N, C-alpha and C positions, 0 to 999 in steps of 0.2 A: 560615580558609581552609581544607578539606577534598576530604585526597585518599581516593578508597575504591578499590583495585582488586577488581577484575571473575573475572582469567582465571585458574580456583584448577587448574590445569596444574600451570604454572612460578608459584609466587607470589615465590618471590626472586628468579627473572632479573625480573619485572615490578614487584619493587618495590623492586630495583635501580637497571631504566630512568626509576622514575617520579621515584625520589630524584633521580640521575642529572642528570636534564632538570629540576629542582623549586632545585638547589642553589641559582641564582643570586638563588632570591627569597624565599630562607632568609635570606640576612643584612641582607631591610628589613623582614621581614613574619615575623609571629606564626603559627607550622603548627598545624594536630590533621590528626595523619596515626593514621586509621582505617583496620587489616590486619585485620579480624576475620574467624573458619573463612575463612584462606585456608590451612593446615597447614602453615605456617611452622615452620621447622626452629631455624632461628637469624633470630641479631636483625643486622641488614647494611648497613651504609653510611649510619648514623643517628650516626655519634659527630663529624660535619659539619654539624650540623642546631644551630647553637645558637641560634636563637630558637625549636624547638620549644617547644612548652607541654602539647600534650598526645596524650597516645602510650597507640590500645587499640591490642594485639594477642592480646587474647583468643581463646580455643576453639579455641586454634592447638599445636603441637607441639613448643612454646618445652622447650628442659628445661635453660638456663645462661641469666643474665641478662648482658649484655654488649653490649660497643659504645657509652654510653648515657654515658660516663666524659665528652664534649666536649658533650653537649646541656646546656649552662650554663644557659637558662629552662626544663629539666623541672620543670610542679611538677605532676602529677595523669599517675601509670604503669598502668596495668590491664590484667594479668594472671592474670584468671582463665580458669577452667577451663584450664588448661595440665599441661606433666611438669616443675612443677618439682619435687625430691625432696632428701631432706636434704642429698644429698652434693653437691650444688651448689648447694644455700643459701648457702656458706660465699663460695664468693666475687662470687655472684651479688650480694649485699650488699655484698660490696667495692668492691664494680662502681657500687653506687648509689652509696653513699656518696659519692662525687665530687662527684652532683647535688645540688649545697646548697639550691639554690632548692624539692625537692621533698616538696610536701607532703600529698599522696595516694595508697593504696597499692592495687591492688585482689590477693588473692592467695588468693582463692576458690574452689575446686574442687581447686587442686592440689594431692598426693600427700605433700607435707611435711606438709600441717597434722594429716593426720592420725597420721605416723609421728612425730613432734615433738610434744608436746603443749606444749610453753615455747616457741612458734614465734615468735610472740605478742609473749615479750618479749627472746627477741633481733631480731626485726629495728625494735623499741622501742632498744634497747641500741646498734646499730647504727648508727640513721638519726635524732640525736642531734633536726633540723628537723623531722620526721614529728608531721605533726598528725592524719588522718584514717586509719587502715588496718582496710578491708573494714568501710566506713563509720560505727564506729566509733572515736568523739571519742575520742585520750590523750588523760589527765586528767599534770599535773604531777605529785599524788600517784605513778603511774604512772609513772610516764618516772623520777622520782626510784631509788622501789625495785628497779626494770630496772637499774639506771645502778648502784646499791651493791649487785647478787649477777650484774653481767654475768657475770663469772669462776668465776661456781659453774654458771650457762646454760650460756658454752662448752663448755668438762668433761662435761657431757649430753650436749651437742651431736655432740664429737667420741665420744662412746660410743656414741649411735645410731650415727654415720657405719661404726665397727669391725660392730656390729652384722647393719646395714643390708648392708654388704661382706661378712660371710659368712651370711647369706641367701640373697642372690645366686650366690653361689659354689654353693650347696647346690641353686640351682633351674634353676640350668643347666644336669642334665644330660637335667630332666623337659621334656616337650609340653604344661604348662601353655600355656591362655589367658589369660594376667592380662591387664589393660587396662591399656595404655602409648601411647608412642608411635605406634607401626613399626602394633597394634591398631588405633591409629584411622584412621594413613592407611590401611590397607587396608578398613574402612569408613566412610571418606569414598570409596575409589577402586566402590567394589560400591554403596552409593546412591547415585553420575551415573552408574555402568551404569542401576539401575536408573530414574532418573528420563530419563537418555533412551532408554528403550529402549516408554518409557511413555510422551513425549514424541513418538518414532515414529511407534509405534501409536495413537498419537491422531492424528496426524496423516495414518495410514496409511487410518483409518476413514475421516477428515472426509474424504479425495479419494476414499473407496470411494462415501459417502453423495451426493458431491458429482455425478460422476458417473452416477450411479445415477439422480439428479434428473436431470443435463442429456438423458443415452441412452432412457430410462428413462419418460420423460414417456405420465400418461396419454392414450391416443387417447380421441377424442372421435368419435363415433357419425355417418357421413357424411347428409350434408345432402340431405331426397329433397327437394326443389326452393327455389325461391328465396322471400328471405322478402318479404313487404309493406315498400317503402320509403316513409318520413316525405315530405312536401311540402317540407319545403325539406333538399336533401342535403347541402347547403353546410358538413353537420358530419359526413359520410360518410366513414370513415379508407379509404385503398386495403389492398388484403388478395389474400395470395397464401398458401394454405394448404397449398396443395400443391408449391410451392417452381419451380415451371415458371418455369422462362427463357422471357423474349417478350419483345415490341420494338414502340412502338406513336409514333409519328412520319405526316407528311406530305411533303411534297414534302421532297428534302433528304437527309433521313433516312433512308424507304424508297426502294427503285428501282422498283416502280408506281405511290407515293400521284405525286397531280396538287398542282395549289397549290390546288386544291379541295378535296379529299380524305385521308379517315382514313385508316391504313390499320393496324390490333392482327396481329401473327400471335405465335404463342403455342407451343411446343413442344412436341406432346405425343407421347408414343409412338408407333408407327403401330400395335402389333397393339390398343387400346385399339378397342372398339366407337365406332363414333360415336354410335348411340343410348344412350350416355353421357356429352355430351355435349352444354351445349345453353345458347345463348348467351340474353342480353338485353341490351336495348342501350335507352340513353334520348338525353336533347338534351343531359349534361350527362354518366352518368358507364357506362358497360358495364360485365355481368357477366358471366361464363362459369361454369358447374359441370361439373368434371371429375370426375367420378365421385365425384361428393358433397361433393367440393374444388370451394371454392370463389375465383372472382381474378376482384375488384372493380378494376379505374382506371377512374381519373376524365380526361376527354378537355380536352387544350390547351386548345380552345374549343370552341363550342357546336356542337350538327350539330342533324344534320334524321335524324331516328330513321325514320322511316319511307321512306331511299332507304338504309337498315343490308344487304348481304347477308354471306351466310357459308359458306364453303366449307373443303374439308379433302384436301389432298394427301395420293394415292393412293401416291404411293411413300415420299415423310418421316414424316406423320400430322402435318404441320401445317398446324395453323387458320388461314385467312384471313380477317378483319371488315374488308370495307371502305364504308365509312360517307361520308357528302358534308357540308361544312361550312355551315354555315347563312349562311353571308358570304360569298357567292357571288363571285370576283377574272376581270377579264375575262382568258379568254388570248389568247395572242398572235394563233395562229389567228383567233380573232374581235374580237380590236384591228387587225387588218389590212382583217376585213371590212368595220369599223362606217367605217374611214378613207377606204375608197375606196367609199364608199356614201357617205359623207360629202364628199365629191370629185363626186361626183354631183351629189346636190345643189347644191354651191354654183355648178357649173356650167349646171347647166339656170337657177338665180334669171340668171343670171347672161347667160343666150342670153332671157332673159324680159323681161331691163332696155332689153336695147337691141331688141327688138322694138317697146319701148313707146318709145320713145323715137323709130326712124323712125317709127312712124305717125303721134306727134305733128307730125314736121317736114315728113308729104307735105299733115296738114289745114292745118299754117299758109302753105305756099304757095299754099297753093287756096284758100284767103283772099285772099289775096294777086291774084289771076288770073283770082279767079274777076266775071263781068260783069253786068250785074242786065239782067234782060228786057226787050223797049226793048215798049214797048204805045205803040198808036195812040191 
């Protein structure tokens, strides 16, 4: 299970938080913890991780190995690119000696390697269970030789520590810019500032480009007239190039519309000359050209294009286009007249039928009272 921290501003705080949240898991899981290049200065809250097997703290500002004595299962430790020097190597190895299962250790890139030539022999003598040091296997012959010369190596290390302390005292008054944990941290902060500035500049430039594409789109040349329509107008899409406000409706959607008419109203600025407005009406679509910008709309149903009437308000500049529907509906007034006419027809039929019945009755009576002429 791998925990990787990404917040670089306060790594020790987030490291402590992450570890405290995962302590309950540590009792039953084998962990691999990686906090590489987090500019950590100390190792904290790690001594309770009994089942931690691999720890990667490379490229940090660690100057001393500590708080690892409770990591009973630790097998691999990566300290590449830190700031372990000869003054801290002795207590560091004393803390690591309690990790009896440690088999692999990386110290490449630490100042102690350059400051003390026999550091490898010293580490091998302090950690008898170590098998690999800086990717190089430790042989039995090398281990026996280090154990035999351990006292001599310890004396050489102490002498190097005294020499290092004197150099630090002499260099304390100078204003040199040696590479150490402090300078790395300052370099890291400068790198972060530069990175953030680049990201802000990139984001700002992308926003400018996007706004330029949005608000400075190339304008199309104005249309000189209507394009020729295809035979099948079903595939034609509606267009409003001038973004004019409009309403298109029939009875119930427009005040002046009835059941047989459809009215289109387009809000045109009143200062536009009427000669710049043209209307083209068809059975399924209507096209309006306003200063070379096309407004194309589809009627909700088929209309009679020969009944199209267009007018414009002199007060508001509104364009009004009225057209009759192809299928007319009978109006209420016409329905009353038709019903009245139908009623009259029924009355006349009833009168005619009664007259025929009366004439038939009279004929029958005449036949019964008919007296034939008497002849001599």
